[in-house]
C-alpha positions in Angstrom: -23.8 -6.5 22.0 -21.0 -6.2 24.6 -21.5 -5.3 28.3 -20.1 -1.9 29.3 -18.0 -3.5 32.0 -16.5 -6.0 29.5 -15.9 -3.2 27.0 -14.2 -1.1 29.6 -12.0 -4.0 30.6 -10.9 -4.5 27.0 -10.1 -0.8 26.6 -8.0 -0.7 29.7 -6.2 -3.9 28.7 -5.4 -2.6 25.2 -4.2 0.8 26.5 -1.9 -0.9 29.1 -0.3 -3.0 26.4 0.1 0.0 24.0 1.8 2.1 26.7 4.3 -0.7 27.4 5.2 -1.2 23.7 8.4 0.2 22.3 7.6 3.2 20.2 9.6 1.7 17.4 11.3 3.2 14.4 10.1 6.7 13.5 8.4 6.6 10.0 9.0 9.4 7.6 5.2 9.9 7.5 5.2 11.1 11.1 7.6 13.9 10.4 5.2 15.7 8.1 1.9 14.9 9.9 -0.4 17.8 10.4 -3.8 17.5 12.1 -6.5 20.1 12.5 -9.0 20.2 15.3 -12.0 19.7 13.0 -10.5 16.9 10.9 -10.0 13.2 11.3 -6.6 11.8 10.3 -7.1 8.5 8.5 -4.1 6.2 7.9 -4.7 3.3 5.6 -2.3 0.5 4.5 -1.8 -3.2 4.3 -1.9 -5.2 7.5 1.3 -5.2 9.6 3.0 -2.3 7.7 3.3 -0.2 10.9 0.0 1.7 11.2 -0.5 0.9 14.9 3.1 1.8 15.6 2.6 5.1 13.9 -0.5 5.7 16.1 1.5 4.8 19.2 4.2 7.3 18.2 1.8 10.1 17.6 0.1 9.2 20.9 3.3 9.2 23.0 4.6 12.3 21.2 1.6 14.6 21.5 -1.4 12.9 23.2 -0.5 10.8 26.2 -4.0 11.0 27.6 -5.7 10.0 24.4 -8.5 7.4 24.3 -7.4 4.3 22.4 -9.3 1.3 21.0 -8.3 -1.4 18.5 -11.3 -3.0 16.9 -9.2 -5.8 15.4 -9.6 -7.8 18.6 -11.3 -11.1 18.9 -13.1 -9.9 22.1 -14.8 -7.2 20.0 -16.2 -9.4 17.2 -19.7 -9.0 18.6 -19.4 -5.2 18.7 -22.5 -3.7 16.9 -24.3 -0.4 16.5 -25.9 -0.7 20.0 -22.4 -0.6 21.5 -21.6 2.9 20.2 -23.6 4.4 23.1 -21.7 2.4 25.7 -18.5 3.5 24.1 -19.7 7.1 24.3 -20.2 6.7 28.0 -16.8 5.3 28.6 -15.2 8.1 26.5 -17.1 10.7 28.5 -15.9 9.2 31.7 -12.3 9.2 30.5 -12.4 13.0 30.0 -10.2 12.6 26.9 -10.8 14.8 23.8 -8.5 12.8 21.5 -9.6 9.5 20.1 -7.4 6.8 18.5 -9.2 4.0 16.7 -7.3 1.1 15.1 -9.0 -1.0 12.3 -12.3 0.7 12.8 -13.5 -0.2 9.4 -14.5 -3.7 10.6 -17.5 -2.2 12.5 -20.6 -1.2 10.6 -21.7 2.4 10.6 -18.4 3.6 12.0 -18.5 6.7 9.7 -21.6 8.0 11.4 -20.0 7.6 14.8 -16.8 9.4 13.7 -18.9 12.3 12.2 -20.7 12.6 15.5 -17.4 12.9 17.4 -16.1 15.4 14.9 -19.3 17.5 15.5 -18.5 17.3 19.2 -15.0 18.8 18.5 -13.0 15.7 19.3 -9.7 15.1 17.6 -9.8 11.7 15.8 -7.1 9.4 14.5 -8.0 6.3 12.6 -6.2 3.4 10.9 -7.4 0.7 8.6 -6.3 -2.1 6.3 -8.6 -1.1 3.5 -8.2 1.4 0.7 -11.9 2.3 0.9 -10.8 4.6 3.7 -9.5 6.8 1.0 -12.7 6.7 -1.1 -14.7 9.6 -2.3 -17.7 8.0 -0.7 -16.0 8.3 2.7 -15.5 12.0 2.1 -19.2 12.4 1.6 -20.0 10.5 4.8 -17.6 12.6 6.8 -18.6 15.7 5.0 -15.1 16.2 3.8 -13.7 16.6 7.3 -10.8 14.2 7.1 -7.2 14.0 6.0 -6.2 10.7 4.4 -2.7 9.2 4.3 -1.3 5.9 3.1 1.3 4.0 4.9 3.3 1.3 3.1 6.0 -1.1 4.4 9.4 0.6 4.8 10.6 2.6 1.9 14.2 2.2 0.8 15.4 5.2 2.8 13.6 3.9 5.9 15.0 0.4 5.3 18.6 1.6 5.2 18.1 3.9 8.1 16.6 1.1 10.2 19.4 -1.3 9.2 22.1 1.4 9.5 23.2 0.7 6.0 24.5 3.1 3.3 22.8 3.9 0.1 24.4 1.6 -2.4 23.6 -1.2 -4.9 24.3 -3.7 -2.1 21.6 -2.2 0.1 19.2 -2.0 -2.8 19.7 -5.7 -3.5 19.2 -6.4 0.2 16.0 -4.3 0.2 14.8 -6.1 -3.0 15.1 -9.5 -1.4 13.9 -8.5 2.1 11.2 -6.0 1.4 9.9 -3.5 4.0 7.6 -5.2 6.4 9.1 -4.1 9.7 8.8 -7.3 11.6 10.4 -9.3 8.8 13.2 -6.8 8.4 13.9 -7.3 12.1 13.8 -11.1 12.2 14.1 -12.5 8.6 11.7 -15.2 9.8 10.0 -16.3 6.5 7.0 -17.7 8.4 6.0 -14.2 9.2 5.5 -13.3 5.6 3.7 -16.7 5.0 1.3 -15.8 7.8 0.8 -12.2 6.6 -0.1 -13.4 3.1 -2.7 -15.9 4.4 -4.0 -13.4 7.0 -4.7 -10.9 4.3 -6.5 -13.4 2.1 -8.6 -14.9 5.0 -9.3 -12.0 7.3 -9.2 -9.0 5.1 -10.8 -10.6 2.0 -12.6 -13.9 2.5 -14.1 -13.1 5.9 -14.8 -9.4 5.0 -16.6 -10.3 1.8 -18.1 -13.6 2.9 -16.3 -15.6 0.2 -16.9 -19.4 0.3 -14.4 -20.5 -2.3 -11.2 -19.7 -0.3 -9.2 -22.3 -2.3 -9.7 -20.5 -5.6 -9.0 -17.1 -4.1 -5.7 -18.5 -2.7 -4.8 -20.0 -6.1 -5.4 -16.8 -8.0 -3.5 -14.8 -5.4 -0.5 -17.2 -5.5 -0.5 -17.0 -9.3 -0.5 -13.2 -9.3 2.2 -12.8 -6.7 4.3 -15.3 -8.7 4.0 -13.2 -11.9 4.7 -9.6 -10.8 5.5 -7.4 -13.7 3.5 -9.4 -16.2 0.3 -8.6 -18.0 -3.0 -10.2 -16.9 -6.6 -10.1 -18.0 -9.7 -11.3 -16.1 -10.7 -13.4 -19.1 -7.5 -15.4 -19.1 -7.6 -15.8 -15.4 -11.2 -17.0 -15.5 -10.2 -19.7 -18.1 -7.0 -20.7 -16.3 -8.8 -21.3 -12.9 -12.1 -22.5 -14.3 -14.0 -19.7 -12.5 -17.7 -19.4 -13.4 -17.6 -15.8 -14.6 -15.2 -13.0 -15.5 -17.0 -10.8 -12.9 -15.9 -13.1 -10.1 -12.3 -12.7 -11.2 -12.8 -8.9 -11.4 -14.1 -9.0 -7.8 -11.1 -10.9 -6.7 -8.7 -8.3 -8.3 -10.7 -5.5 -6.6 -10.4 -7.2 -3.2 -6.6 -7.7 -3.6 -6.2 -4.0 -4.5 -8.5 -2.8 -1.8 -6.6 -4.8 0.8 -3.3 -3.3 -0.5 -2.0 -6.7 -1.4 -1.5 -5.9 -5.1 -1.6 -3.1 -7.6 -2.9 -3.4 -11.2 -1.3 -0.8 -13.5 -3.4 0.0 -16.6 -2.2 0.8 -20.1 -2.2 4.5 -20.8 -5.1 5.7 -22.8 -7.2 8.9 -22.9 -10.2 6.5 -23.1 -11.4 5.0 -19.8 -13.0 2.2 -21.8 -9.7 1.3 -23.5 -8.0 1.3 -20.1 -10.5 -1.2 -18.8 -10.3 -3.4 -21.8 -6.5 -3.6 -22.2 -4.4 -6.0 -20.1 -3.0 -4.7 -16.8 0.3 -5.2 -15.2 0.3 -6.8 -11.7 2.6 -5.8 -8.9 2.8 -6.7 -5.2 2.9 -4.5 -2.1 6.2 -5.9 -1.1 9.1 -7.7 -2.8 9.9 -9.7 0.3 6.3 -11.0 0.3 6.9 -12.1 -3.4 10.2 -13.9 -2.6 8.7 -15.8 0.3 5.3 -16.7 -1.0 5.8 -17.1 -4.8 5.3 -20.6 -6.2 7.8 -20.2 -9.0 9.8 -17.0 -8.5 13.4 -17.9 -8.8 16.0 -15.5 -10.1 13.9 -13.1 -12.1 15.6 -10.0 -10.7 14.2 -7.9 -13.6 10.6 -8.4 -12.5 11.4 -7.9 -8.8 13.4 -4.8 -9.6 10.5 -3.4 -11.7 8.2 -4.1 -8.7 10.5 -2.1 -6.5 10.4 0.9 -8.8 6.6 0.7 -9.0 6.4 0.8 -5.2 8.6 3.8 -5.0 6.5 5.7 -7.6 3.3 4.6 -6.0 4.3 6.3 -2.7 4.3 9.6 -4.7 1.7 9.1 -7.3 -1.8 7.7 -7.5 -2.0 7.8 -11.3 0.5 5.3 -12.8 0.3 3.7 -16.2 2.4 1.7 -18.6 2.8 2.9 -22.2 2.8 0.4 -25.1 2.8 1.1 -28.8 5.6 -0.5 -30.9 7.7 -0.7 -27.8 6.9 -0.3 -24.1 7.7 2.2 -21.4 7.3 0.7 -17.9 5.9 3.6 -16.0 4.1 6.9 -16.8 3.6 8.8 -13.5 0.8 11.4 -13.8 -0.6 14.2 -11.7 -4.1 15.5 -12.5 -4.0 13.5 -15.8 -0.7 15.0 -17.0 2.4 12.9 -17.4 5.2 14.2 -15.1 7.7 11.3 -15.0 8.6 8.6 -17.6 10.6 5.7 -16.1 12.1 2.5 -17.5 13.1 -0.1 -14.8 16.1 -2.1 -16.1 18.0 -4.2 -13.6 21.0 -4.4 -15.9 21.3 -2.2 -19.0 23.3 -4.0 -21.7 23.7 -4.4 -25.5 20.9 -6.9 -25.6 18.3 -4.6 -24.2 19.6 -1.1 -24.8 17.6 -0.6 -28.0 14.4 -1.9 -26.5 14.6 0.2 -23.4 15.6 3.4 -25.1 13.0 3.0 -27.9 10.2 2.4 -25.5 11.2 5.7 -23.7 11.6 7.6 -26.9 8.1 6.7 -28.1 6.6 7.8 -24.7 8.6 11.0 -24.7 7.4 11.9 -28.2 3.8 11.0 -27.3 3.8 13.1 -24.1 6.1 15.8 -25.5 8.6 15.4 -22.6 12.3 16.0 -23.2 13.8 14.1 -20.3 13.2 10.6 -19.0 15.0 8.0 -16.9 16.2 4.4 -17.0 16.6 3.2 -13.4 19.2 0.4 -13.1 20.8 -1.4 -10.2 24.2 0.4 -10.4 24.8 2.0 -13.7 25.0 5.8 -14.5 25.0 7.4 -17.9 23.4 10.0 -20.1 22.0 9.1 -23.5 21.1 11.9 -25.9 18.9 11.1 -28.9 18.1 14.1 -31.1 16.8 16.7 -28.6 15.8 14.1 -26.0 17.8 13.2 -22.9 17.6 9.8 -21.1 19.3 9.7 -17.7 20.6 6.3 -16.6 20.4 6.3 -12.8 21.4 3.8 -10.2 18.4 2.8 -8.0 19.9 4.0 -4.7 20.4 7.5 -6.2 16.9 7.5 -7.7 15.3 6.4 -4.4 17.2 9.0 -2.3 16.8 12.0 -4.6 13.3 11.2 -5.7 11.6 11.1 -2.3 
């Protein structure tokens, strides 16, 4: 429980700091943002990817008198359900009809409170570092009255706009090494990404889920971020780290994904059971995070490049698989269960890998009955025709800029 006077002091302090902050770089997400009076806008994404900056931009652009509160504040750790009524009184006194809440998911029963404010015809903007904010369960709790958006670290187009670079293989290489966390792009201070990685593991996972074995959690996370683009199974991880049960590893993987730290891409199958049994490919939210925190990542540009392509596709699609029969196709991007894009990620296409890359695509094209597919490379362009199929070899900068 928090005294009303203390709560008011915290709110005034936060708002004062927010107003003084630079609005920062305008994200592409802001350009297309639409909000209806009866809906909450929920923006979820990994810690420090720019969610609070986005809220600040929306606030300064449209809602200067909005009420703002960031729950990820040490002074609010004791906030409980009894404090909602105090918050209600402060909001009423403010006269504002627009509410901005940062990291609200850390407080229990927040959904009930937001539903109440929607019933009272408030406009509500929410951010959170947890993908549960996109869940179907949340839609039920808010009776479907919300619009959900995901925000990732800078995309390639945002990265080159921020750095005032041109689209080219050089800027793609820079982006692959640096990643898109705004603060790191500005400073190149590696300690920032070290701290981000540990903050996510400790604050967004260990503390949130009351995990006692932090050391094993960290070891598993370090192994995964050092092996992006590789296949993993819970059973092998359980044996490797001497964890008591496979279910514990499965929980870890779920926590990593829920916190947006990693993505696990399943093998394509029309059987959900087969998808769950087969190995998954692991990818990280940011290639800069991989470069700085990996225990053994050296010059494996192929895996980093593949991770980069996955992130670009993940901004567009929620359904992404890999395809593997005799050969492998890196990415099958689907909408409503239907394959719409087939992509191979190949840093450098050459005589040694040409057959493997094209055969993997050909098998997928025949399976999904698709006539065109792409091999994305660092800087090569070509068109490969095999029977009635067309494979476009596309440089990454062109793929990123034309495929927004």
